[in-house]
C-alpha positions in Angstrom: -0.2 -0.3 0.0 1.4 3.3 -0.8 2.0 6.2 1.3 -0.5 8.4 -0.5 -3.1 5.8 -0.3 -2.4 5.4 3.7 -2.6 9.2 4.3 -6.1 9.0 2.1 -7.2 6.4 4.7 -6.3 8.4 7.9 -7.8 11.5 6.2 -11.1 9.5 6.2 -11.1 7.6 9.2 -12.4 8.9 12.3 -12.8 7.4 15.8 -16.3 6.4 16.7 -16.4 8.1 20.0 -15.6 11.8 21.2 -12.0 12.4 20.7 -11.6 14.2 23.8 -12.9 11.4 25.9 -10.4 9.3 24.3 -7.8 11.9 25.0 -8.7 12.2 28.7 -8.1 8.1 29.0 -5.1 7.6 27.4 -3.7 10.7 29.2 -4.7 9.4 32.6 -2.9 6.3 31.4 0.5 8.2 30.5 0.0 10.4 33.5 0.1 7.3 36.1 3.3 5.9 34.4 5.0 9.5 34.4 4.3 9.9 38.1 5.5 6.3 38.9 9.0 7.4 37.6 9.4 10.0 40.5 7.0 9.1 43.1 9.3 6.5 44.5 12.4 8.8 44.8 11.7 10.0 48.5 10.6 6.5 49.7 13.8 4.9 49.1 15.0 5.2 52.7 11.8 3.9 54.0 12.0 0.9 51.7 15.6 0.4 52.6 14.8 -0.1 56.3 11.7 -2.3 55.8 13.4 -4.5 53.6 16.5 -4.8 55.2 18.7 -3.2 52.6 21.2 -0.3 52.4 20.3 3.0 51.0 22.9 2.3 48.2 20.9 -1.1 47.6 17.9 0.7 47.5 18.6 3.1 44.8 18.4 0.1 42.3 14.6 0.4 42.9 14.9 3.6 40.7 17.5 2.5 38.0 15.5 -1.2 37.5 12.6 0.4 36.6 14.3 3.5 34.3 16.4 0.6 32.4 13.5 -1.6 31.2 11.4 1.6 30.9 14.3 3.1 28.2 14.5 -0.2 26.4 10.8 -0.5 25.6 10.4 2.9 24.6 11.8 3.3 21.5 10.5 0.0 19.7 7.0 0.7 21.3 6.3 1.7 17.7 7.6 -1.7 16.2 5.7 -3.4 19.1 2.3 -1.7 18.1 2.8 -2.5 14.6 3.5 -6.3 15.3 0.4 -6.9 17.7 -1.6 -3.6 17.3 -1.5 -0.8 19.0 -4.6 -1.0 21.1 -3.7 -4.6 22.1 -0.3 -3.3 23.1 -1.5 -0.4 25.1 -3.9 -2.8 26.6 -1.3 -5.3 27.2 1.2 -2.6 28.7 -1.7 -1.1 30.9 -2.2 -4.5 32.3 1.6 -5.2 32.9 2.0 -2.0 34.7 -0.9 -2.6 37.1 -0.1 -6.3 38.0 3.6 -5.5 38.4 2.3 -2.4 40.9 0.4 -4.9 43.0 3.4 -7.4 43.0 5.7 -4.1 44.0 3.5 -3.3 46.9 3.5 -6.7 48.3 7.3 -7.8 47.7 9.0 -9.5 50.7 12.3 -8.6 49.7 14.4 -6.1 47.6 15.4 -9.0 45.4 11.8 -9.2 44.4 11.1 -5.5 44.4 13.5 -5.3 41.9 12.1 -7.8 39.8 8.8 -6.5 40.0 10.2 -2.9 39.1 11.5 -4.4 35.9 8.5 -5.7 34.8 6.6 -2.4 35.6 9.3 -0.5 34.0 8.8 -2.7 30.7 4.6 -2.2 31.0 5.3 1.7 31.5 7.6 1.9 28.4 4.8 1.6 26.1 2.3 3.8 27.4 3.6 7.2 27.0 4.3 6.7 23.1 1.2 5.0 22.5 -0.9 7.6 24.3 1.0 10.1 22.2 0.4 8.3 18.9 -3.4 7.5 19.8 -3.6 11.3 20.1 -1.9 12.2 16.8 -4.3 9.7 15.0 -7.6 10.5 16.9 -7.5 14.1 16.1 -7.6 16.0 12.5 -4.3 18.2 12.2 -5.7 21.3 13.1 -6.6 20.2 16.4 -3.5 18.3 17.6 -1.9 21.3 19.2 -4.6 21.1 21.9 -4.6 17.4 22.2 -0.6 17.1 22.7 -1.2 20.1 25.1 -3.1 17.8 27.4 -0.6 15.2 27.2 2.2 17.6 27.8 0.1 18.6 31.2 0.6 14.8 32.3 4.0 14.5 31.1 5.3 17.8 32.9 3.2 18.1 35.6 3.3 14.4 37.2 7.2 14.4 37.8 6.6 17.9 39.4 4.1 16.5 42.2 5.3 13.1 42.0 8.1 13.6 44.9 5.7 15.6 47.1 2.8 13.0 46.6 5.2 10.2 47.2 6.6 11.8 50.5 2.9 12.6 51.9 1.9 9.0 50.9 5.0 7.3 52.9 5.1 9.6 55.9 1.2 9.0 56.7 0.9 5.5 55.5 3.4 3.5 54.2 5.8 3.2 51.0 3.7 0.1 49.4 0.9 2.5 48.8 2.7 4.5 46.6 2.6 1.4 44.4 -1.1 0.1 45.4 -2.7 4.0 44.2 -2.0 2.7 40.6 -4.4 -0.2 40.9 -7.9 1.3 40.8 -6.5 3.7 38.1 -4.9 1.0 36.1 -8.1 -1.1 36.1 -10.6 1.5 35.3 -8.1 3.1 32.3 -7.7 -0.6 31.0 -11.7 -1.4 30.6 -12.0 2.4 29.4 -9.5 2.1 26.6 -10.9 -1.7 25.7 -14.4 0.4 25.4 -13.3 3.3 23.5 -9.8 3.2 21.6 -9.6 1.8 18.4 -7.1 1.3 15.7 -7.1 3.3 12.4 -7.1 1.3 9.0 -3.5 1.8 8.5 -2.3 0.0 11.5 -4.4 -3.2 10.5 -2.7 -3.3 7.2 0.8 -3.1 8.7 -0.1 -5.7 11.2 -1.4 -8.1 8.3 1.7 -7.6 6.1 3.4 -9.1 9.3 6.8 -8.1 11.1 9.8 -10.3 11.0 11.3 -10.3 14.9 14.9 -8.7 14.7 16.9 -10.3 17.2 20.0 -9.1 16.5 18.6 -5.3 16.9 16.8 -6.2 19.9 19.8 -7.3 21.6 21.9 -4.3 20.6 19.1 -2.1 21.8 19.0 -3.6 25.3 22.8 -3.8 26.1 23.2 -0.3 24.8 20.5 1.2 26.4 20.7 -0.8 29.4 24.3 0.2 30.0 23.6 3.8 29.4 20.8 4.2 31.7 22.9 2.6 34.8 25.7 4.4 34.0 23.9 7.9 34.1 22.3 6.8 37.2 25.5 5.5 39.0 28.2 7.5 37.5 28.4 10.0 40.2 28.1 7.9 42.7 30.9 5.5 41.3 33.2 8.7 40.3 32.7 8.0 36.5 35.9 6.9 35.0 37.4 6.4 38.5 35.2 3.1 38.5 36.0 0.3 36.0 32.2 -0.7 36.4 31.3 2.6 35.0 34.1 2.4 32.4 33.1 -1.0 31.0 29.5 0.0 30.9 30.6 3.3 28.9 32.4 1.1 26.1 29.7 -1.5 25.9 26.9 1.2 25.5 29.1 3.3 23.0 29.8 0.0 21.1 26.2 -1.4 21.0 24.4 1.7 20.2 26.7 2.4 17.4 26.4 -1.2 16.1 22.4 -0.7 16.4 22.4 2.2 14.1 24.2 0.9 11.6 22.4 -2.4 11.5 19.0 -0.8 11.8 19.6 1.6 8.9 19.9 -1.9 6.7 17.1 -3.5 7.7 14.2 -3.6 5.8 11.7 -3.9 8.9 13.7 -2.2 11.7 12.7 -2.2 15.5 13.7 1.7 15.5 13.7 3.5 12.0 16.7 5.3 12.3 16.4 6.6 8.9 13.7 9.0 9.8 16.6 10.9 11.1 17.5 11.9 7.7 14.7 14.5 8.2 16.4 17.6 9.5 13.0 18.7 11.2 12.6 15.3 13.0 16.0 15.1 14.1 16.0 18.5 15.5 12.9 17.9 17.1 14.3 15.0 18.9 17.5 16.9 20.0 15.0 19.9 21.5 13.0 17.3 23.3 16.6 15.5 24.6 17.5 19.0 25.8 14.2 19.9 27.3 14.3 16.7 29.1 17.7 17.9 30.6 16.3 21.2 31.6 13.2 19.9 32.9 14.5 17.4 35.5 17.5 19.5 35.9 15.7 22.2 37.8 13.4 19.3 39.5 16.3 18.2 40.8 18.1 21.6 41.5 15.3 23.9 43.4 14.2 21.4 46.1 17.8 19.8 46.6 19.0 23.5 47.2 16.0 24.6 49.5 16.1 21.4 51.6 20.2 21.0 51.8 21.0 24.5 52.1 18.3 26.8 53.0 16.8 24.2 55.5 13.2 23.5 54.0 11.4 20.6 54.6 10.6 18.3 51.9 6.8 19.6 52.2 7.8 23.4 51.8 10.3 22.6 49.2 7.2 20.9 47.3 5.2 23.6 47.9 7.4 26.6 46.5 7.7 24.2 43.5 3.9 23.4 43.1 3.1 27.2 41.8 5.1 26.6 38.7 2.8 23.5 38.1 -0.1 25.4 38.2 1.1 27.8 35.8 1.7 25.0 33.2 -1.6 23.9 34.1 -3.0 26.9 32.4 -0.4 27.7 30.2 -0.5 24.5 27.9 -3.8 24.6 26.8 -3.1 28.4 25.5 -0.3 26.9 23.9 -2.3 24.2 22.4 -4.4 27.0 21.1 -1.5 28.9 19.7 -0.2 26.3 17.7 -2.9 26.6 15.2 -2.3 30.4 14.8 1.7 30.7 15.0 4.2 29.0 13.2 5.8 26.0 15.7 9.3 27.2 15.1 8.5 30.8 16.5 7.1 29.5 19.6 10.0 27.2 20.3 12.2 30.0 19.6 10.4 32.0 22.6 10.3 29.1 24.7 14.1 28.6 24.3 14.6 32.3 25.0 12.4 32.6 27.8 13.9 29.3 29.5 17.5 30.4 28.7 16.7 33.9 30.4 15.2 32.2 33.5 18.2 29.9 33.9 20.2 33.0 33.8 18.0 34.9 36.2 18.3 32.0 38.4 22.3 32.6 38.8 21.1 36.2 40.3 18.7 34.9 42.8 19.9 31.9 44.4 21.3 32.7 47.6 21.3 31.4 51.0 19.2 34.0 52.4 16.3 33.1 49.7 12.9 33.7 51.3 9.7 31.2 50.5 8.4 33.9 48.3 11.5 34.6 46.2 11.7 30.8 45.4 8.2 30.7 44.6 8.5 33.2 41.6 12.0 31.7 40.7 10.1 28.7 40.0 7.5 30.2 38.0 9.9 31.8 35.8 11.5 28.6 35.2 8.5 26.8 34.0 7.2 29.4 31.6 9.2 28.6 28.9 8.5 24.7 29.2 5.0 25.8 28.0 6.2 27.2 24.8 8.5 24.4 23.8 6.7 20.6 24.7 3.7 20.7 22.3 5.3 22.8 19.4 8.5 20.4 19.6 5.8 17.5 19.2 3.8 18.5 16.4 7.4 19.6 14.4 8.5 16.0 15.1 5.6 14.7 13.0 6.2 17.3 10.0 6.9 15.3 6.9 6.3 12.0 8.4 3.7 9.5 7.0 1.0 8.7 9.1 1.9 4.6 9.4 5.2 6.0 11.0 3.1 7.9 14.0 3.9 5.3 16.4 7.5 5.2 15.6 7.7 9.1 16.0 5.9 8.7 19.3 8.3 6.2 20.9 11.6 7.9 19.5 10.5 11.5 21.0 9.3 10.0 24.4 12.7 8.0 24.6 14.8 11.2 23.8 13.1 13.1 26.4 13.2 10.3 29.0 17.0 9.9 28.1 17.3 13.6 28.6 16.0 13.4 31.8 18.5 11.1 33.0 21.1 12.9 31.5 19.9 16.0 33.1 19.6 14.4 36.7 23.2 13.1 36.3 24.7 16.2 34.8 23.3 18.7 37.7 24.7 16.1 40.5 28.4 16.0 38.9 28.3 19.5 38.4 27.2 20.5 41.8 29.7 18.2 43.5 32.7 18.8 41.2 31.7 22.8 41.5 31.4 22.5 45.1 35.0 20.9 45.5 36.4 23.9 43.4 34.7 26.5 45.2 35.5 24.9 48.6 39.1 25.1 47.8 39.6 28.5 46.5 37.3 29.9 49.7 39.1 27.6 52.1 42.2 29.4 50.7 40.9 32.6 52.8 40.9 30.5 55.8 44.4 31.3 56.8 46.3 32.5 59.9 47.6 35.6 58.3 44.3 36.8 56.8 43.0 39.5 59.5 39.5 39.1 58.5 39.7 35.3 59.1 41.1 35.8 62.5 38.7 38.6 63.6 35.7 36.5 62.4 37.3 33.3 64.3 37.7 35.2 67.8 34.4 36.8 67.5 32.8 33.3 67.3 35.1 32.0 69.7 34.3 34.7 72.2 30.5 34.4 71.6 30.5 30.4 72.4 32.8 31.0 75.4 30.3 33.3 76.7 27.6 30.7 76.2 29.1 28.5 78.8 31.9 26.7 76.8 35.4 26.3 77.6 38.2 27.9 75.8 39.7 24.9 73.7 36.0 23.6 72.8 34.7 27.2 71.9 37.7 27.5 69.1 37.3 24.0 67.8 33.3 24.9 67.7 34.2 28.2 66.3 36.6 26.5 63.4 33.9 23.5 62.6 30.9 26.5 62.2 33.3 28.6 59.8 34.3 25.4 57.8 30.6 24.6 57.9 29.9 27.9 56.3 32.6 27.8 54.0 30.7 24.4 52.6 27.6 26.0 52.5 28.9 28.9 50.2 30.8 26.5 47.9 27.6 24.5 47.3 25.3 27.7 46.4 28.1 28.8 43.9 28.0 25.5 42.5 24.3 25.9 41.7 24.9 29.3 40.3 27.6 27.8 38.0 25.0 25.1 37.1 22.2 27.3 36.0 24.3 29.1 33.9 25.4 26.0 31.9 21.6 25.4 31.6 21.1 28.9 30.4 23.9 28.4 27.9 22.3 25.2 26.6 18.8 26.7 26.3 20.4 29.5 24.4 22.0 27.1 21.7 18.5 25.5 20.9 17.1 29.1 20.2 19.2 29.7 17.4 18.7 26.2 16.1 15.0 27.0 16.3 14.8 29.2 13.5 16.6 26.4 11.4 13.4 24.5 11.4 11.1 24.4 8.1 7.8 26.1 8.5 4.6 24.4 8.8 1.2 25.5 8.3 -0.2 26.2 11.7 -3.8 25.4 10.4 -2.7 21.9 9.5 -1.4 21.3 13.2 2.1 20.7 11.5 1.3 18.0 9.0 1.9 20.1 6.0 5.1 21.7 4.7 5.4 25.7 3.5 7.8 26.5 1.0 11.2 28.1 2.1 
């Protein structure tokens, strides 16, 4: 069947039920899965204590999920073509829900890790298939609004995940962060079964048969699995100072390069790497990768700064972030509407510019005396640009791509965003650690006996402690300890400033790339190309 005929079939076909009803159903499934990538973070110490494991061992609860999730994401389009998208979506939803139950009743860490692998595999198909269903369910001129609904789930879920996970764990048990998936998963499964349909072109692809690419699957599993583990454990194991991490880098690099070469020459590849020949598709994936970096970097940086250096509780830090989530909640639908009137590349450029300015502004506002209100407004500034990016970048990825590739587009785009989030988390963790050490060495150089300012501060603090009842020698030791602690805090705050500056530069580079994207027809939702 030719591409033109498939496109004609898709233009004629419309779902039997209200598209917005379908959108809410699939977005709910995606929200549940994205939420699970971040909700377990704050519960790790409780899991470790309850299951008799160390804190280091408990971090594999996150890594195991991310690894299996990352492997399924890029091949979800191929799997949907092999067994049918609706059937694949329901299978993923079923596996995710059942494995959530198993995670909640896991008797040991080993069983919990096994069930988290299953949960990650089930969840890996939910995000891309939800996006692909939206792309096929809505006509091109309404895709922007549909992707805005999906964008709310993709951006809001990681924001509220840690706060919700902390509240559930503190008030009930860590097991309930998995049990809450059960009613949502069961209800969504029946709703998907009732309302979601596969368009005609998918039935034709399935009928044509799909050859199983064992070599491609093996290379993908080794490459992405090794990459995800090294990103998650790199800073903890001192990167190339660890033979384990160095081995993972070699395995990941060789496997992924071999995967690209192998898939390029396959007639039915599990990942259609030839789509990257499209400049728009390649650029959209690079931007989505960068968006994942900035989104999760800020999600890591702000609460970590407020809790470790300013002394906020996890609940108060979560409240400071929540205002940004509310802004996105209102901004995303507006942005979806704007995509029908304004070229996507201009919206994308505005988003990157706003994000770059916000990250640079963060370098001026981050300090150890920041107030709660200042932190709230800073977070709002950081998220305004995100609303301009998610929907238009998603639309740009579909420009010039045939409808039968929608599943593959969604799988790869979501994979790039998820890998960006892993890179972003690893990047900021490493930068904070390395730059803190750098600034501590510089600041520590001022704490010399021949520095009159240091001696005045030391003597003044010693006298204060002595007056409070401590002995002279004890007061002197306490004074040194407090000054050293203050040096560490200031060094860490300077490291956060450096990290925000790196993010500002990254967003600025993407701003210039936005103008190189091809123009789209706003009324066509990005489906048609305009000249020039």
